MARDRENKE-489919 format. One record per atom (N, C-alpha, C): residue number from 1; atom name; y, z, x. Coordinates in Angstrom, 2 decimals. Layout:
N
<dovo k="NUM" a="CA" yy="Y" zz="Z" xx="X"/>
...
This chain:
92
<dovo k="1" a="N" yy="48.28" zz="-128.91" xx="-184.41"/>
<dovo k="1" a="CA" yy="48.74" zz="-127.57" xx="-184.23"/>
<dovo k="1" a="C" yy="48.09" zz="-126.70" xx="-185.30"/>
<dovo k="2" a="N" yy="47.59" zz="-125.56" xx="-184.90"/>
<dovo k="2" a="CA" yy="46.88" zz="-124.69" xx="-185.82"/>
<dovo k="2" a="C" yy="47.82" zz="-123.86" xx="-186.68"/>
<dovo k="3" a="N" yy="47.23" zz="-123.24" xx="-187.66"/>
<dovo k="3" a="CA" yy="47.97" zz="-122.41" xx="-188.61"/>
<dovo k="3" a="C" yy="48.66" zz="-121.24" xx="-187.91"/>
<dovo k="4" a="N" yy="47.97" zz="-120.61" xx="-186.98"/>
<dovo k="4" a="CA" yy="48.55" zz="-119.46" xx="-186.28"/>
<dovo k="4" a="C" yy="49.76" zz="-119.87" xx="-185.45"/>
<dovo k="5" a="N" yy="49.68" zz="-121.03" xx="-184.83"/>
<dovo k="5" a="CA" yy="50.81" zz="-121.49" xx="-184.00"/>
<dovo k="5" a="C" yy="52.01" zz="-121.86" xx="-184.87"/>
<dovo k="6" a="N" yy="51.76" zz="-122.42" xx="-186.04"/>
<dovo k="6" a="CA" yy="52.87" zz="-122.77" xx="-186.94"/>
<dovo k="6" a="C" yy="53.55" zz="-121.50" xx="-187.44"/>
<dovo k="7" a="N" yy="52.75" zz="-120.53" xx="-187.88"/>
<dovo k="7" a="CA" yy="53.31" zz="-119.27" xx="-188.36"/>
<dovo k="7" a="C" yy="54.02" zz="-118.54" xx="-187.22"/>
<dovo k="8" a="N" yy="53.44" zz="-118.56" xx="-186.03"/>
<dovo k="8" a="CA" yy="54.07" zz="-117.94" xx="-184.87"/>
<dovo k="8" a="C" yy="55.39" zz="-118.58" xx="-184.51"/>
<dovo k="9" a="N" yy="55.44" zz="-119.91" xx="-184.59"/>
<dovo k="9" a="CA" yy="56.69" zz="-120.61" xx="-184.29"/>
<dovo k="9" a="C" yy="57.77" zz="-120.28" xx="-185.32"/>
<dovo k="10" a="N" yy="57.39" zz="-120.22" xx="-186.57"/>
<dovo k="10" a="CA" yy="58.35" zz="-119.87" xx="-187.62"/>
<dovo k="10" a="C" yy="58.85" zz="-118.44" xx="-187.46"/>
<dovo k="11" a="N" yy="57.93" zz="-117.52" xx="-187.14"/>
<dovo k="11" a="CA" yy="58.33" zz="-116.13" xx="-186.94"/>
<dovo k="11" a="C" yy="59.24" zz="-115.98" xx="-185.74"/>
<dovo k="12" a="N" yy="58.93" zz="-116.67" xx="-184.66"/>
<dovo k="12" a="CA" yy="59.78" zz="-116.61" xx="-183.46"/>
<dovo k="12" a="C" yy="61.15" zz="-117.21" xx="-183.74"/>
<dovo k="13" a="N" yy="61.20" zz="-118.31" xx="-184.45"/>
<dovo k="13" a="CA" yy="62.48" zz="-118.93" xx="-184.79"/>
<dovo k="13" a="C" yy="63.31" zz="-118.02" xx="-185.68"/>
<dovo k="14" a="N" yy="62.67" zz="-117.42" xx="-186.69"/>
<dovo k="14" a="CA" yy="63.38" zz="-116.49" xx="-187.57"/>
<dovo k="14" a="C" yy="63.89" zz="-115.28" xx="-186.78"/>
<dovo k="15" a="N" yy="63.10" zz="-114.81" xx="-185.84"/>
<dovo k="15" a="CA" yy="63.52" zz="-113.68" xx="-185.01"/>
<dovo k="15" a="C" yy="64.71" zz="-114.03" xx="-184.14"/>
<dovo k="16" a="N" yy="64.71" zz="-115.22" xx="-183.57"/>
<dovo k="16" a="CA" yy="65.83" zz="-115.64" xx="-182.73"/>
<dovo k="16" a="C" yy="67.11" zz="-115.76" xx="-183.56"/>
<dovo k="17" a="N" yy="66.99" zz="-116.32" xx="-184.75"/>
<dovo k="17" a="CA" yy="68.16" zz="-116.44" xx="-185.64"/>
<dovo k="17" a="C" yy="68.67" zz="-115.04" xx="-186.01"/>
<dovo k="18" a="N" yy="67.76" zz="-114.13" xx="-186.31"/>
<dovo k="18" a="CA" yy="68.15" zz="-112.77" xx="-186.67"/>
<dovo k="18" a="C" yy="68.82" zz="-112.05" xx="-185.50"/>
<dovo k="19" a="N" yy="68.33" zz="-112.26" xx="-184.30"/>
<dovo k="19" a="CA" yy="68.96" zz="-111.65" xx="-183.12"/>
<dovo k="19" a="C" yy="70.36" zz="-112.20" xx="-182.92"/>
<dovo k="20" a="N" yy="70.53" zz="-113.51" xx="-183.05"/>
<dovo k="20" a="CA" yy="71.85" zz="-114.12" xx="-182.89"/>
<dovo k="20" a="C" yy="72.82" zz="-113.57" xx="-183.93"/>
<dovo k="21" a="N" yy="72.36" zz="-113.46" xx="-185.17"/>
<dovo k="21" a="CA" yy="73.22" zz="-112.94" xx="-186.24"/>
<dovo k="21" a="C" yy="73.58" zz="-111.47" xx="-185.98"/>
<dovo k="22" a="N" yy="72.62" zz="-110.68" xx="-185.51"/>
<dovo k="22" a="CA" yy="72.88" zz="-109.27" xx="-185.25"/>
<dovo k="22" a="C" yy="73.87" zz="-109.09" xx="-184.10"/>
<dovo k="23" a="N" yy="73.74" zz="-109.88" xx="-183.05"/>
<dovo k="23" a="CA" yy="74.68" zz="-109.78" xx="-181.93"/>
<dovo k="23" a="C" yy="76.08" zz="-110.20" xx="-182.37"/>
<dovo k="24" a="N" yy="76.16" zz="-111.26" xx="-183.16"/>
<dovo k="24" a="CA" yy="77.46" zz="-111.69" xx="-183.69"/>
<dovo k="24" a="C" yy="78.07" zz="-110.59" xx="-184.55"/>
<dovo k="25" a="N" yy="77.26" zz="-109.97" xx="-185.41"/>
<dovo k="25" a="CA" yy="77.75" zz="-108.90" xx="-186.26"/>
<dovo k="25" a="C" yy="78.21" zz="-107.70" xx="-185.44"/>
<dovo k="26" a="N" yy="77.50" zz="-107.39" xx="-184.37"/>
<dovo k="26" a="CA" yy="77.91" zz="-106.29" xx="-183.50"/>
<dovo k="26" a="C" yy="79.27" zz="-106.58" xx="-182.88"/>
<dovo k="27" a="N" yy="79.51" zz="-107.83" xx="-182.48"/>
<dovo k="27" a="CA" yy="80.81" zz="-108.19" xx="-181.92"/>
<dovo k="27" a="C" yy="81.93" zz="-108.05" xx="-182.95"/>
<dovo k="28" a="N" yy="81.66" zz="-108.47" xx="-184.18"/>
<dovo k="28" a="CA" yy="82.66" zz="-108.35" xx="-185.24"/>
<dovo k="28" a="C" yy="82.95" zz="-106.89" xx="-185.53"/>
<dovo k="29" a="N" yy="81.91" zz="-106.06" xx="-185.60"/>
<dovo k="29" a="CA" yy="82.09" zz="-104.64" xx="-185.86"/>
<dovo k="29" a="C" yy="82.86" zz="-103.98" xx="-184.72"/>
<dovo k="30" a="N" yy="82.55" zz="-104.35" xx="-183.50"/>
<dovo k="30" a="CA" yy="83.25" zz="-103.79" xx="-182.34"/>
<dovo k="30" a="C" yy="84.74" zz="-104.15" xx="-182.38"/>
<dovo k="31" a="N" yy="85.04" zz="-105.38" xx="-182.75"/>
<dovo k="31" a="CA" yy="86.44" zz="-105.79" xx="-182.85"/>
<dovo k="31" a="C" yy="87.15" zz="-105.01" xx="-183.96"/>
<dovo k="32" a="N" yy="86.47" zz="-104.81" xx="-185.08"/>
<dovo k="32" a="CA" yy="87.07" zz="-104.05" xx="-186.17"/>
<dovo k="32" a="C" yy="87.31" zz="-102.60" xx="-185.76"/>
<dovo k="33" a="N" yy="86.37" zz="-102.03" xx="-185.02"/>
<dovo k="33" a="CA" yy="86.55" zz="-100.65" xx="-184.55"/>
<dovo k="33" a="C" yy="87.73" zz="-100.53" xx="-183.59"/>
<dovo k="34" a="N" yy="87.92" zz="-101.53" xx="-182.74"/>
<dovo k="34" a="CA" yy="89.06" zz="-101.46" xx="-181.82"/>
<dovo k="34" a="C" yy="90.38" zz="-101.59" xx="-182.58"/>
<dovo k="35" a="N" yy="90.41" zz="-102.43" xx="-183.61"/>
<dovo k="35" a="CA" yy="91.62" zz="-102.53" xx="-184.43"/>
<dovo k="35" a="C" yy="91.90" zz="-101.24" xx="-185.18"/>
<dovo k="36" a="N" yy="90.84" zz="-100.61" xx="-185.68"/>
<dovo k="36" a="CA" yy="91.00" zz="-99.33" xx="-186.37"/>
<dovo k="36" a="C" yy="91.51" zz="-98.27" xx="-185.40"/>
<dovo k="37" a="N" yy="90.99" zz="-98.28" xx="-184.19"/>
<dovo k="37" a="CA" yy="91.44" zz="-97.31" xx="-183.19"/>
<dovo k="37" a="C" yy="92.91" zz="-97.51" xx="-182.87"/>
<dovo k="38" a="N" yy="93.35" zz="-98.76" xx="-182.74"/>
<dovo k="38" a="CA" yy="94.77" zz="-99.02" xx="-182.49"/>
<dovo k="38" a="C" yy="95.63" zz="-98.54" xx="-183.64"/>
<dovo k="39" a="N" yy="95.18" zz="-98.80" xx="-184.87"/>
<dovo k="39" a="CA" yy="95.95" zz="-98.36" xx="-186.03"/>
<dovo k="39" a="C" yy="95.94" zz="-96.84" xx="-186.16"/>
<dovo k="40" a="N" yy="94.81" zz="-96.21" xx="-185.86"/>
<dovo k="40" a="CA" yy="94.75" zz="-94.75" xx="-186.00"/>
<dovo k="40" a="C" yy="95.59" zz="-94.05" xx="-184.95"/>
<dovo k="41" a="N" yy="95.75" zz="-94.67" xx="-183.77"/>
<dovo k="41" a="CA" yy="96.64" zz="-94.09" xx="-182.76"/>
<dovo k="41" a="C" yy="98.08" zz="-94.09" xx="-183.24"/>
<dovo k="42" a="N" yy="98.45" zz="-95.07" xx="-184.01"/>
<dovo k="42" a="CA" yy="99.82" zz="-95.15" xx="-184.52"/>
<dovo k="42" a="C" yy="100.04" zz="-94.20" xx="-185.69"/>
<dovo k="43" a="N" yy="98.98" zz="-93.86" xx="-186.43"/>
<dovo k="43" a="CA" yy="99.13" zz="-93.03" xx="-187.62"/>
<dovo k="43" a="C" yy="98.69" zz="-91.59" xx="-187.41"/>
<dovo k="44" a="N" yy="98.38" zz="-91.18" xx="-186.22"/>
<dovo k="44" a="CA" yy="97.78" zz="-89.86" xx="-186.02"/>
<dovo k="44" a="C" yy="98.79" zz="-88.71" xx="-186.03"/>
<dovo k="45" a="N" yy="100.03" zz="-88.98" xx="-186.33"/>
<dovo k="45" a="CA" yy="101.04" zz="-87.94" xx="-186.29"/>
<dovo k="45" a="C" yy="101.00" zz="-86.96" xx="-187.44"/>
<dovo k="46" a="N" yy="100.47" zz="-87.34" xx="-188.61"/>
<dovo k="46" a="CA" yy="100.49" zz="-86.44" xx="-189.75"/>
<dovo k="46" a="C" yy="99.11" zz="-86.35" xx="-190.40"/>
<dovo k="47" a="N" yy="99.00" zz="-85.48" xx="-191.38"/>
<dovo k="47" a="CA" yy="97.72" zz="-85.21" xx="-192.03"/>
<dovo k="47" a="C" yy="97.19" zz="-86.44" xx="-192.77"/>
<dovo k="48" a="N" yy="98.04" zz="-87.13" xx="-193.51"/>
<dovo k="48" a="CA" yy="97.62" zz="-88.30" xx="-194.27"/>
<dovo k="48" a="C" yy="97.16" zz="-89.40" xx="-193.32"/>
<dovo k="49" a="N" yy="97.87" zz="-89.57" xx="-192.23"/>
<dovo k="49" a="CA" yy="97.46" zz="-90.57" xx="-191.25"/>
<dovo k="49" a="C" yy="96.11" zz="-90.27" xx="-190.65"/>
<dovo k="50" a="N" yy="95.84" zz="-88.99" xx="-190.37"/>
<dovo k="50" a="CA" yy="94.53" zz="-88.60" xx="-189.83"/>
<dovo k="50" a="C" yy="93.43" zz="-88.85" xx="-190.85"/>
<dovo k="51" a="N" yy="93.69" zz="-88.53" xx="-192.13"/>
<dovo k="51" a="CA" yy="92.69" zz="-88.79" xx="-193.18"/>
<dovo k="51" a="C" yy="92.39" zz="-90.28" xx="-193.30"/>
<dovo k="52" a="N" yy="93.44" zz="-91.09" xx="-193.28"/>
<dovo k="52" a="CA" yy="93.25" zz="-92.53" xx="-193.40"/>
<dovo k="52" a="C" yy="92.51" zz="-93.09" xx="-192.19"/>
<dovo k="53" a="N" yy="92.84" zz="-92.62" xx="-191.00"/>
<dovo k="53" a="CA" yy="92.16" zz="-93.14" xx="-189.81"/>
<dovo k="53" a="C" yy="90.69" zz="-92.73" xx="-189.79"/>
<dovo k="54" a="N" yy="90.39" zz="-91.50" xx="-190.23"/>
<dovo k="54" a="CA" yy="88.98" zz="-91.07" xx="-190.31"/>
<dovo k="54" a="C" yy="88.21" zz="-91.91" xx="-191.32"/>
<dovo k="55" a="N" yy="88.85" zz="-92.21" xx="-192.45"/>
<dovo k="55" a="CA" yy="88.19" zz="-93.03" xx="-193.47"/>
<dovo k="55" a="C" yy="87.96" zz="-94.46" xx="-192.96"/>
<dovo k="56" a="N" yy="88.94" zz="-95.01" xx="-192.26"/>
<dovo k="56" a="CA" yy="88.78" zz="-96.37" xx="-191.73"/>
<dovo k="56" a="C" yy="87.70" zz="-96.41" xx="-190.66"/>
<dovo k="57" a="N" yy="87.62" zz="-95.39" xx="-189.82"/>
<dovo k="57" a="CA" yy="86.58" zz="-95.34" xx="-188.79"/>
<dovo k="57" a="C" yy="85.20" zz="-95.23" xx="-189.42"/>
<dovo k="58" a="N" yy="85.09" zz="-94.45" xx="-190.50"/>
<dovo k="58" a="CA" yy="83.80" zz="-94.31" xx="-191.18"/>
<dovo k="58" a="C" yy="83.38" zz="-95.63" xx="-191.82"/>
<dovo k="59" a="N" yy="84.34" zz="-96.34" xx="-192.39"/>
<dovo k="59" a="CA" yy="84.01" zz="-97.63" xx="-193.01"/>
<dovo k="59" a="C" yy="83.61" zz="-98.67" xx="-191.96"/>
<dovo k="60" a="N" yy="84.26" zz="-98.63" xx="-190.82"/>
<dovo k="60" a="CA" yy="83.91" zz="-99.58" xx="-189.75"/>
<dovo k="60" a="C" yy="82.54" zz="-99.27" xx="-189.17"/>
<dovo k="61" a="N" yy="82.15" zz="-98.01" xx="-189.17"/>
<dovo k="61" a="CA" yy="80.86" zz="-97.61" xx="-188.61"/>
<dovo k="61" a="C" yy="79.72" zz="-97.68" xx="-189.63"/>
<dovo k="62" a="N" yy="80.03" zz="-98.02" xx="-190.86"/>
<dovo k="62" a="CA" yy="79.01" zz="-98.01" xx="-191.92"/>
<dovo k="62" a="C" yy="77.93" zz="-99.07" xx="-191.70"/>
<dovo k="63" a="N" yy="78.24" zz="-100.11" xx="-190.94"/>
<dovo k="63" a="CA" yy="77.30" zz="-101.22" xx="-190.78"/>
<dovo k="63" a="C" yy="76.54" zz="-101.16" xx="-189.46"/>
<dovo k="64" a="N" yy="76.69" zz="-100.11" xx="-188.70"/>
<dovo k="64" a="CA" yy="76.00" zz="-100.01" xx="-187.42"/>
<dovo k="64" a="C" yy="74.48" zz="-99.98" xx="-187.59"/>
<dovo k="65" a="N" yy="74.00" zz="-99.14" xx="-188.48"/>
<dovo k="65" a="CA" yy="72.55" zz="-99.00" xx="-188.66"/>
<dovo k="65" a="C" yy="71.89" zz="-100.26" xx="-189.20"/>
<dovo k="66" a="N" yy="72.43" zz="-100.91" xx="-190.25"/>
<dovo k="66" a="CA" yy="71.79" zz="-102.15" xx="-190.72"/>
<dovo k="66" a="C" yy="71.75" zz="-103.25" xx="-189.66"/>
<dovo k="67" a="N" yy="72.79" zz="-103.33" xx="-188.84"/>
<dovo k="67" a="CA" yy="72.80" zz="-104.34" xx="-187.79"/>
<dovo k="67" a="C" yy="71.76" zz="-104.02" xx="-186.72"/>
<dovo k="68" a="N" yy="71.63" zz="-102.75" xx="-186.37"/>
<dovo k="68" a="CA" yy="70.60" zz="-102.36" xx="-185.40"/>
<dovo k="68" a="C" yy="69.21" zz="-102.63" xx="-185.94"/>
<dovo k="69" a="N" yy="68.99" zz="-102.36" xx="-187.21"/>
<dovo k="69" a="CA" yy="67.69" zz="-102.63" xx="-187.82"/>
<dovo k="69" a="C" yy="67.41" zz="-104.14" xx="-187.79"/>
<dovo k="70" a="N" yy="68.42" zz="-104.95" xx="-188.06"/>
<dovo k="70" a="CA" yy="68.26" zz="-106.40" xx="-187.97"/>
<dovo k="70" a="C" yy="67.93" zz="-106.86" xx="-186.56"/>
<dovo k="71" a="N" yy="68.56" zz="-106.24" xx="-185.57"/>
<dovo k="71" a="CA" yy="68.28" zz="-106.59" xx="-184.18"/>
<dovo k="71" a="C" yy="66.85" zz="-106.23" xx="-183.80"/>
<dovo k="72" a="N" yy="66.42" zz="-105.03" xx="-184.16"/>
<dovo k="72" a="CA" yy="65.06" zz="-104.61" xx="-183.84"/>
<dovo k="72" a="C" yy="64.02" zz="-105.45" xx="-184.59"/>
<dovo k="73" a="N" yy="64.31" zz="-105.82" xx="-185.82"/>
<dovo k="73" a="CA" yy="63.41" zz="-106.68" xx="-186.58"/>
<dovo k="73" a="C" yy="63.31" zz="-108.06" xx="-185.94"/>
<dovo k="74" a="N" yy="64.44" zz="-108.58" xx="-185.46"/>
<dovo k="74" a="CA" yy="64.43" zz="-109.87" xx="-184.78"/>
<dovo k="74" a="C" yy="63.60" zz="-109.85" xx="-183.52"/>
<dovo k="75" a="N" yy="63.72" zz="-108.79" xx="-182.74"/>
<dovo k="75" a="CA" yy="62.92" zz="-108.66" xx="-181.52"/>
<dovo k="75" a="C" yy="61.44" zz="-108.57" xx="-181.88"/>
<dovo k="76" a="N" yy="61.12" zz="-107.80" xx="-182.91"/>
<dovo k="76" a="CA" yy="59.72" zz="-107.68" xx="-183.33"/>
<dovo k="76" a="C" yy="59.16" zz="-109.02" xx="-183.81"/>
<dovo k="77" a="N" yy="59.97" zz="-109.79" xx="-184.54"/>
<dovo k="77" a="CA" yy="59.50" zz="-111.10" xx="-185.00"/>
<dovo k="77" a="C" yy="59.28" zz="-112.06" xx="-183.84"/>
<dovo k="78" a="N" yy="60.15" zz="-112.01" xx="-182.83"/>
<dovo k="78" a="CA" yy="59.96" zz="-112.88" xx="-181.67"/>
<dovo k="78" a="C" yy="58.68" zz="-112.50" xx="-180.94"/>
<dovo k="79" a="N" yy="58.45" zz="-111.21" xx="-180.76"/>
<dovo k="79" a="CA" yy="57.22" zz="-110.77" xx="-180.08"/>
<dovo k="79" a="C" yy="55.98" zz="-111.12" xx="-180.89"/>
<dovo k="80" a="N" yy="56.04" zz="-110.92" xx="-182.20"/>
<dovo k="80" a="CA" yy="54.92" zz="-111.27" xx="-183.07"/>
<dovo k="80" a="C" yy="54.66" zz="-112.77" xx="-183.03"/>
<dovo k="81" a="N" yy="55.72" zz="-113.55" xx="-183.11"/>
<dovo k="81" a="CA" yy="55.57" zz="-115.00" xx="-183.06"/>
<dovo k="81" a="C" yy="55.00" zz="-115.48" xx="-181.74"/>
<dovo k="82" a="N" yy="55.48" zz="-114.90" xx="-180.63"/>
<dovo k="82" a="CA" yy="54.93" zz="-115.27" xx="-179.32"/>
<dovo k="82" a="C" yy="53.46" zz="-114.90" xx="-179.22"/>
<dovo k="83" a="N" yy="53.11" zz="-113.75" xx="-179.77"/>
<dovo k="83" a="CA" yy="51.69" zz="-113.34" xx="-179.78"/>
<dovo k="83" a="C" yy="50.83" zz="-114.29" xx="-180.59"/>
<dovo k="84" a="N" yy="51.32" zz="-114.71" xx="-181.74"/>
<dovo k="84" a="CA" yy="50.55" zz="-115.65" xx="-182.56"/>
<dovo k="84" a="C" yy="50.44" zz="-117.02" xx="-181.89"/>
<dovo k="85" a="N" yy="51.50" zz="-117.45" xx="-181.23"/>
<dovo k="85" a="CA" yy="51.43" zz="-118.72" xx="-180.51"/>
<dovo k="85" a="C" yy="50.42" zz="-118.63" xx="-179.38"/>
<dovo k="86" a="N" yy="50.41" zz="-117.51" xx="-178.67"/>
<dovo k="86" a="CA" yy="49.47" zz="-117.31" xx="-177.57"/>
<dovo k="86" a="C" yy="48.03" zz="-117.24" xx="-178.06"/>
<dovo k="87" a="N" yy="47.82" zz="-116.53" xx="-179.17"/>
<dovo k="87" a="CA" yy="46.46" zz="-116.40" xx="-179.72"/>
<dovo k="87" a="C" yy="45.98" zz="-117.72" xx="-180.30"/>
<dovo k="88" a="N" yy="46.89" zz="-118.49" xx="-180.89"/>
<dovo k="88" a="CA" yy="46.50" zz="-119.74" xx="-181.55"/>
<dovo k="88" a="C" yy="46.37" zz="-120.93" xx="-180.63"/>
<dovo k="89" a="N" yy="46.56" zz="-120.76" xx="-179.35"/>
<dovo k="89" a="CA" yy="46.46" zz="-121.91" xx="-178.44"/>
<dovo k="89" a="C" yy="45.01" zz="-122.35" xx="-178.31"/>
<dovo k="90" a="N" yy="44.85" zz="-123.59" xx="-177.96"/>
<dovo k="90" a="CA" yy="43.50" zz="-124.14" xx="-177.79"/>
<dovo k="90" a="C" yy="42.94" zz="-123.68" xx="-176.45"/>
<dovo k="91" a="N" yy="41.69" zz="-123.36" xx="-176.45"/>
<dovo k="91" a="CA" yy="41.04" zz="-122.92" xx="-175.23"/>
<dovo k="91" a="C" yy="40.30" zz="-124.11" xx="-174.63"/>
<dovo k="92" a="N" yy="40.48" zz="-124.31" xx="-173.36"/>
<dovo k="92" a="CA" yy="39.85" zz="-125.45" xx="-172.69"/>
<dovo k="92" a="C" yy="38.58" zz="-125.04" xx="-172.03"/>
């Protein structure tokens, strides 16, 4: 196996792991957001409750961008790895 195929396989594997981690993180964040929404519905009667629910929603949404960046990086690594595997194949 050539150097390009080894590097491509490693990049594709790392990309797949990163995609799995990002999807798992998205599910955890989604669950946290739904719990925050349930709690904020119960506390929305007064000013302090609204402030607390807005703060909790902001904290739950703070990880959306890093997770999306991880997902896009994982997809890019899989595509790059597949390209390197394709380029590094033996020609008959």
